[in-house]
C-alpha positions in Angstrom: 85.2 78.2 98.7 82.3 79.9 97.1 83.6 83.4 96.2 80.0 84.8 96.1 78.8 86.3 99.3 75.4 85.1 100.5 72.4 87.5 100.5 72.8 87.8 104.3 76.5 88.6 104.0 75.8 91.2 101.3 73.3 92.9 103.5 75.7 92.9 106.4 78.4 94.3 104.1 76.1 97.0 102.8 74.7 98.1 106.2 78.2 98.2 107.8 79.4 100.4 104.9 76.5 102.8 105.5 77.1 102.8 109.2 80.8 103.4 108.7 80.2 106.4 106.4 77.4 108.0 108.5 78.5 107.3 112.0 82.2 106.4 112.1 83.9 108.6 109.4 82.7 111.9 110.8 84.4 111.0 114.1 87.6 109.4 112.7 89.9 112.5 112.8 88.6 113.5 116.2 89.3 110.1 117.7 92.8 110.2 116.3 93.5 113.8 117.4 92.2 113.4 121.0 93.1 109.8 121.5 89.9 109.3 123.5 88.1 106.0 123.5 84.9 106.4 121.4 82.3 105.2 123.8 79.4 106.7 121.9 80.4 104.9 118.7 80.7 101.7 120.7 77.1 102.1 121.9 76.0 102.5 118.3 77.9 99.4 117.3 76.2 97.5 120.1 72.8 98.4 118.6 74.0 97.1 115.3 75.0 93.8 116.8 78.7 94.0 115.8 80.0 92.4 118.9 78.1 89.1 118.5 78.5 88.4 114.8 80.5 85.2 115.1 78.5 83.5 117.9 75.2 81.7 118.1 71.9 83.2 119.4 72.1 81.0 122.5 75.0 83.1 123.7 73.5 86.4 122.6 75.0 86.6 119.1 73.5 86.6 115.6 75.2 83.5 114.3 76.4 85.4 111.2 79.8 83.8 111.3 83.5 84.8 111.1 83.3 86.0 107.5 80.6 88.5 108.5 83.0 89.6 111.3 85.7 90.3 108.7 83.3 92.1 106.4 82.2 94.5 109.1 85.7 95.2 110.4 86.9 96.0 106.9 84.2 98.6 106.5 84.7 100.1 110.0 88.5 100.3 109.5 87.9 102.0 106.1 86.5 104.9 108.1 88.5 104.5 111.3 91.0 101.7 112.1 90.6 102.4 115.8 86.8 101.6 115.6 87.4 98.5 113.5 90.1 97.3 116.0 87.6 97.6 118.9 85.4 95.0 117.3 88.4 92.9 116.2 90.1 92.8 119.6 86.9 92.1 121.4 86.8 88.7 119.9 89.9 87.6 121.9 88.0 87.3 125.2 84.9 86.0 123.4 86.7 83.3 121.5 88.5 82.2 124.6 85.3 81.7 126.6 83.4 80.2 123.6 86.1 77.5 122.9 87.3 76.8 126.5 84.7 78.0 129.0 82.4 75.8 130.9 78.7 76.2 130.2 78.3 78.2 133.4 81.2 80.5 132.5 79.7 81.1 129.1 76.4 82.1 130.6 78.0 84.4 133.2 80.9 85.8 131.3 80.5 85.3 127.5 76.9 86.4 127.0 77.5 90.0 128.3 80.5 90.4 126.0 78.7 89.1 122.9 75.7 91.3 123.7 78.0 94.3 124.0 76.8 95.0 127.6 80.5 95.0 128.6 83.9 95.1 126.9 86.8 92.7 127.5 90.5 93.0 127.3 93.2 90.3 126.8 96.1 90.5 129.3 99.0 88.4 127.9 101.8 90.7 126.8 104.3 91.7 129.5 107.4 94.0 129.5 109.7 91.1 128.9 107.6 88.7 126.9 106.9 90.1 123.5 105.4 86.9 122.0 107.4 84.5 124.1 105.1 82.6 126.5 108.1 81.2 128.4 109.0 84.7 129.5 105.6 85.3 131.3 106.4 86.5 134.8 102.9 87.0 136.2 102.1 84.5 138.9 98.8 82.9 140.1 99.0 81.0 143.4 96.1 79.0 144.7 95.2 80.1 148.3 92.1 78.9 150.2 90.0 78.3 147.1 91.1 81.6 145.3 93.8 82.4 142.8 96.0 85.4 143.8 97.5 87.0 140.8 100.6 89.2 140.8 102.3 90.8 137.8 102.4 93.5 135.1 100.9 93.6 131.6 101.8 96.0 128.9 100.1 97.3 125.8 96.7 96.0 126.9 94.2 97.1 124.2 90.9 98.5 125.5 92.0 98.1 129.1 90.6 101.6 129.9 87.1 100.6 128.8 87.0 96.9 129.7 84.9 95.5 132.5 86.4 92.0 132.2 89.9 90.7 131.5 91.3 87.4 130.4 94.5 87.2 132.3 97.4 84.8 131.7 99.8 83.9 134.5 101.9 81.0 135.6 100.0 78.9 138.1 101.5 76.9 141.0 102.7 74.2 138.6 104.8 76.7 136.7 102.6 76.4 133.6 100.6 79.2 132.0 96.9 79.3 132.9 94.1 81.6 131.8 91.8 83.4 134.3 88.6 85.4 134.0 89.1 88.6 136.0 86.6 91.4 136.5 88.5 94.7 136.2 86.6 96.1 139.2 88.3 93.7 141.7 90.8 95.1 144.1 94.4 95.2 142.8 93.5 95.5 139.1 95.2 98.8 138.4 95.4 100.8 135.2 98.7 102.7 135.0 100.0 105.0 132.2 98.2 104.9 128.8 100.2 103.7 125.9 100.5 106.5 123.4 101.2 104.9 120.0 102.0 106.0 116.5 98.6 104.9 115.2 95.5 103.2 116.5 95.0 106.3 118.7 92.0 106.2 121.0 92.2 102.4 121.4 92.4 102.6 125.2 95.7 100.7 125.5 97.3 100.8 129.0 99.8 99.3 131.3 98.0 97.0 133.8 99.3 96.1 137.3 97.9 93.1 139.0 98.5 93.7 142.7 97.3 90.6 144.7 94.2 90.3 142.5 91.9 87.6 143.9 89.5 85.5 141.8 87.6 82.3 142.7 89.0 79.0 141.7 86.0 78.7 139.3 87.4 81.6 137.2 90.1 79.3 135.8 89.4 79.3 132.1 90.0 75.9 130.4 92.4 73.3 131.9 95.0 74.2 134.4 98.2 74.9 132.6 96.3 75.2 129.3 96.5 79.0 129.0 98.9 78.9 126.0 96.5 76.9 124.0 93.7 79.3 124.9 95.9 82.2 123.7 96.9 80.5 120.5 93.3 79.7 119.5 91.9 83.1 120.3 94.7 85.1 118.7 94.4 83.1 115.5 90.9 84.5 115.0 91.9 88.0 116.0 94.6 87.9 113.3 91.7 87.7 110.8 90.4 90.9 112.2 93.8 92.6 111.8 94.0 91.4 108.2 90.5 92.9 107.6 91.6 96.2 109.2 94.6 96.3 106.9 92.4 95.8 103.9 90.0 98.5 105.1 92.7 101.1 105.7 94.4 100.3 102.3 91.0 100.6 100.5 90.5 104.0 102.1 93.9 105.1 100.9 93.1 104.0 97.4 89.8 105.8 97.4 91.4 109.0 98.4 94.2 108.6 95.9 91.8 108.0 93.0 89.8 111.1 94.0 92.8 113.3 94.4 94.5 112.2 91.2 91.3 113.1 89.3 91.3 116.6 90.8 94.9 117.6 91.0 96.1 119.4 87.9 99.7 119.4 86.8 101.0 120.4 83.4 97.4 121.4 82.4 95.9 117.9 83.0 94.8 115.7 85.9 97.7 113.7 87.3 95.5 110.6 86.9 96.5 110.7 83.3 100.2 110.4 84.1 101.7 106.9 83.7 103.5 107.0 87.0 100.3 107.8 88.9 98.4 105.2 87.0 101.0 102.7 88.0 100.6 103.5 91.6 96.8 103.2 91.5 96.9 99.9 89.6 99.5 98.5 92.0 97.4 99.6 95.0 94.2 98.1 93.7 95.7 94.7 92.8 97.4 94.3 96.1 94.3 95.2 98.0 92.2 92.7 96.1 94.7 89.9 96.9 94.7 90.8 100.5 90.9 91.0 100.7 90.3 87.5 99.4 93.1 86.1 101.6 91.4 87.6 104.6 87.9 86.4 103.5 89.2 82.9 102.8 90.7 82.6 106.3 87.5 83.7 107.9 85.6 81.2 105.6 87.9 78.4 106.9 87.0 79.3 110.4 83.3 79.2 109.6 84.0 75.7 108.3 85.3 74.7 111.7 89.0 74.4 110.6 92.0 75.5 112.5 93.4 78.7 111.0 96.6 79.2 113.1 98.8 79.0 110.0 96.3 80.6 107.6 95.7 83.6 109.8 99.4 84.2 110.2 99.7 84.2 106.4 96.7 86.6 106.1 98.1 89.0 108.8 101.6 89.0 107.3 100.5 89.7 103.8 97.7 92.1 104.5 99.7 94.2 107.0 102.6 94.5 104.6 100.2 95.3 101.8 98.6 98.1 103.9 101.9 99.7 104.7 102.9 99.7 101.0 99.6 100.9 99.7 99.4 103.8 102.2 103.0 104.6 101.3 102.0 104.8 97.6 99.0 106.9 98.5 101.4 109.4 100.2 103.4 109.5 96.9 100.3 110.2 94.9 99.3 113.0 97.2 102.8 114.4 97.4 103.4 117.0 100.1 99.6 117.2 100.8 99.7 113.6 102.0 101.9 114.5 104.9 99.5 117.1 106.2 97.7 116.4 109.5 94.5 118.0 108.1 94.2 115.3 105.5 93.4 111.6 106.3 96.2 110.0 104.3 98.7 110.8 107.0 96.5 109.0 109.6 96.0 106.0 107.4 99.8 105.7 106.9 100.3 105.6 110.7 97.5 103.2 111.3 98.7 100.9 108.6 102.0 100.5 110.3 100.3 99.3 113.5 98.9 96.3 111.7 102.5 95.1 111.2 103.2 95.4 114.9 100.3 94.5 117.1 98.9 91.0 117.7 102.4 89.7 116.9 105.0 91.4 114.8 105.6 90.3 111.2 108.7 88.3 112.2 106.5 86.2 114.5 104.0 85.5 111.7 106.9 84.3 109.5 108.1 82.0 112.3 104.6 80.5 112.6 104.4 80.0 108.8 107.9 78.5 108.6 107.2 76.1 111.4 104.1 74.9 109.6 106.1 74.4 106.4 108.9 72.5 108.2 106.4 70.1 109.9 
């Protein structure tokens, strides 16, 4: 891997940082406080082309690649992890269609997602599944040329703002299949929002599928091939989570360096204290390791390689790193770090979410161990 970013990647990195500082950062605290989905910020990100970074121009994207996707998410999450997560999670539906959709499906369903004209959600998780596909209870029965889908999905990110869903259910063969479902169809019902510790304003909801009908042509990929669709899409989204973790951790370090230089104790800035210097050095070194792990995984995807194991490694390390770095930032800030009026407290809560969503850390360890044993 060439560790030097290309000129195009440098430009994307620079412009996304500027966008994050000018547009996202002023809204970050409000988004967290109100827990309202930031539709206005999404419209601005559409203008910047942030929903089509990884995909070619023929499908409405910029062809900038997965590394650019990671670079942008890192900068967005540095200002607001919720905003970064909107771009990161959007790739689930996009990747599913790009890798497994027919050409007609790509033209009809992928292009609007990549162009940002609509948002998508990914309906896999259920009350009893966690990350176990065998426990999926939703059913999809073929009746007169249509699939009739029944079931319940939990913690569906961006469901409140999505116009299109990728829904996973057991078909008439008893195997999991994936379906493209417009959220406007009868029976697609949003229930209670999911109020979480961090990632507030992400639009996560419980979704009920009450006799939802879609044409047979809305089957995505092969019948019974839904689990493969899910695995491929989620491996890319894990890169996005790793990038979010890096962005949040970097924000915590930035705040800590600034605070340590201003806070006076014993007639000198606390930045001169060995204990504070230890924290800052430890934070910086862990962030740098996580950053290059995330970049490398995105690079491998740009090279056309499978990243199912690599993305699990990146998500596991970066999420744990973010939790530890934000914890250390809290220590540097002392009691001030716990105050709702300061951003460190929000960063600490958001960091924890990276360990939990898109597969808890224990699942990532299972994936990595399975790869090693093979």
